[in-house]
N, C-alpha and C positions, 0 to 999 in steps of 0.2 A: 485282356483287353476289354474283350467283352462282360469277361464277371462284374469290374468295375461299372458297367453299366447296369447290369442286373442288379450290379447289391447299393442303387441310387437314383433314375432314374424309376425302374420297378413299386421301389414305394411306397414313391412324390407320386406316380401313375392311381396308388391302389389306395390312397390317402385321398385325394384328389377327386374320385372316383365314387366315393365315399363323401365326402367334407362337402362337396355343389346339394343333391338329392337330399340331402339330411336338411342343407343348407338354407332351399326351397323350400321346403316341409314347414321347415320354423318358423319362416315371413309368410308361410300361409296362416300356420296355427296365432301371431302375432294380428294381422289383421285383420283373423278373423275377432278374436278375442277384442282389439277397440272396434271395430264396427259394431259388440255389444256395446261393450260402455256405453257408448254414441248411441245407440236406441236411447239404452237405460236413461241417458244423460237428458234427453230430447224429449224421453216421454215424463219426467219430471221435471222439467221447465213447459213441459204441457198439462200439466194438473197443478205447480204455481197457478198457473198463468189463467187457469180456468176459474179455481179456491178465490184469484182474487177478484174476478171477473164477476163470482161470484158474490162474495163480500160487497162491492159494488152497488150491483144490485139489489142486495138488502139495504141498506145502506139509504139507495135514493129509492130503496119504496119506504123505508118507514118516514124523509123525506116529504113526501108527495101525502102521506099518510094523517100531517097538523092539519 
């Protein structure tokens, strides 16, 4: 009777003991990766906004010179 417990429950406990930490590590890694992508996206948006602002300021300077 106890042998059936060791053959069924013990492997599930081992798999669970390995799978849970692995899932947590992968989740943290995915979050870090997503955060890095978000920072790159925000930097690109800021650079685009800065370029638009400078282009607008250059157009304004040309208009006032006329």
